[in-house]
N, C-alpha and C positions, 0 to 999 in steps of 0.2 A: 843606487838608482839605475834602473835599467832603461837605456834609451829605446824609444819606440819610434818607428818611422810611420808616418801617415801620408798616404798618397792623396793629396788634395785634388787631384785631377780625375778622380773616379766620378762616374756618372751620378752617383747618389749625392755627391756634394755640389753638383752644378746647380745654379739658380734656375728654377723652373718658372716659366711664364704661364699664368692662368688666363685662358681666353675669356671665361665668364666667371664672375665672382658670385658669391652667395647672395650678395645684395642685389645684384642684377637679376639673378634667378627669381628672387622674391618679388622684385618690382615687375618683372615680366609676368609672373604668376598672378600678381594683383591686377595687372592690366587685363590679362586674359579673363580673369574672373569678373572684372567690371564690364568688359565687352559682352561676356556671356549673360550676365544679369540684365544689362541693357537690351540685348537682343531678345531675351526672354520676355521682358516687359513690353517690347515692341510687338512680339508675336501675340502676347495676351491681349494687347490693345486691338490689334487687327482682328483677332478672333472674336472679341466682344463686338467690334464694329460689324463684322460679318454676321454675327448672330442677330444684331439689331436690324440689319438690312434684310436678313431672311425673315424675321418676324414681320417687318413692314410689308415685304412682298407677300407673305402669307395672308396678312390682313387685307391687302389689295385684292388678292386672288379670291378670298371669300366674299368680299364686297362685289366684285365683278360677277362671281358665280350667282350671288343672290339677285343682282340686277338682271342677269341673263335669264334666271328662272322666272322672274316677274315678267320680263319681256316675252318669254315663251308662253307663259300663261295667258297674257293679253292677246298674243297672236292666235293661240288656240281658241280663245273665246271669240275673237273676231271671225276666225275661219268657221267656227261652229255655229255662229249666228247666221242663219239662212233667211232671216226676215226680208232682207233686201232682195235676195234671189226670188223668194216667193212673191214679193210685191211686183218684181219685174215680170215674172211669169203670168201673174194675174192681169197686169196691165196689157201684156202682149195678147192674152186670150180675149180681153175686152176689145182691143183694137181689131183683132181678127174677126170677132163676131160682128162688130159694127161695119167692117168692110163687106162682110157677106150680106148684111142687111141692105147696105147701099147698092151692092151689085144686084140684089134681088129686086129692089125698088126700080133700079134703072132698066132692068129687063121687063118690068111691068108684068110679072108673073103672078097676078092675083086672079082668083077663081072667076070673078065676074068680068075680068077683062078690062075693068075701068081703073085699075090701080088701087092701092090702099094707102097712099101717103096721107090722105085726109083722115083716115082712121088713126094713123100714128100721130099726126098733129093734134088730133082731138085728145088722144091719151096723154100726150105731153102736157096739155093744158089742165088735165084733171089731177094735178099734183096734190097729194095729201102727205103731211109729215108722217114718218114711221111706216109707210106703206111702199112696197116696191113690187114690180112685176117680174116674174121669172119666165113666163112663156106666153106668147101671143100667137093665135092661129086665126087666119081669115080664109074664107072661101066664099063661094057663091051662096048667099043667104046663110052664112055660117060664121059665127064669132065664138072664140074660146079664149078666155083670159085666166091665167093662173098667176098667183103671187103670194106674198106673205105680209104680215103686219105684226108690229110689236104689241099692239093692243087690239083685241077682237072687236071692241066697241067702235073702232074707227072704220071697220069694213063696210057696214051698211051705209054710213054717211058717204063713203067713197063712191059706192054704186048709185046712190041717189043723185049724184052729180052728173051721171051719164045723160040724164034728160036735158042737161044744159048744152049738150053738143048735138047739132042737127044730124050729124052722120049716124048717130046711134038711135035717133028717134025712129020708131017703127020696128026696131029689133025687139023680139020677145025672148028674154032669157029664161029658158025652162030648167036650167040646172044651176043650182047654187049650193056650194058645199064649203064648209069650214071644218078644218081638222087641226089637231095638234100632235106632233110627233114626240114620243117620249124622250127621244135622244136630243130633241131641240125644243124643250118646253118654254124657252124664252120667246118663242114666236108662234103665231098661228098661220096655217096655210089656207088659202081660199081658191075657189075655182067657180067661174060662171061660164055658161055656154048657151047658145041658142039650140034649136032642135037637133041639129046634127050637121055634119059636113055634107056638102052636095054629093050626090051619087054620080 
C-alpha cells in the first residue's frame, strides 16, 4: 500500500456558504411572476375603464353636438323670421302717417279754408266691413276717394251711404271707377271724385 497525503486545507475542500439557494430563487421568481400578472390585470382593468369612459365621453359629445345643432337651427329660424320686424315697420309707418294727418288738420290747410275734420268724421262713420280707403283728397269744391274692397258688390252700397252725412250732401261725384289688378285679384279697387280739383 502506498501512503498518500491529502492536504485538507486546500481551498476546494473548504465549506462554501451559498448566499441564495435554488429554492429561494424559485420563490423569488414566482413572486415576481405573480406581481407581473397582477400588474398586468390591473393595467388591463384600467385600460377597459378608460375605454368605457372614452365611449361615454364620445356619446356625451355626440349628444351635445346634436343639441347644439338643434339650437343653432332654432336660432337661425328665429333670426330668419322677419315678420316681427315687418310688423314693427308697418306700425311705424302707420303712426307716422297719422301724425302727418294730425299736423295737417292742426294747420287747417284745407282748400276751402274751413278745415276738413268734418269730412274725416263723416268718413269714419261710413264704416262697411271689407272696405278700406287708401287715399283721400279734399280741396275747394273737390273730393277724391280711393280704396279697395274684398267684394265688388259692397262698393255701391258704401257710396249710397254718403247721402246720410250732411257734409257730402250737394257734392256731385262725376267719376266712379272700379278695377281689379291681375296681381291682386283677391280685391277690387275703386275711385270716386267730383269734377276736379280747384284751379
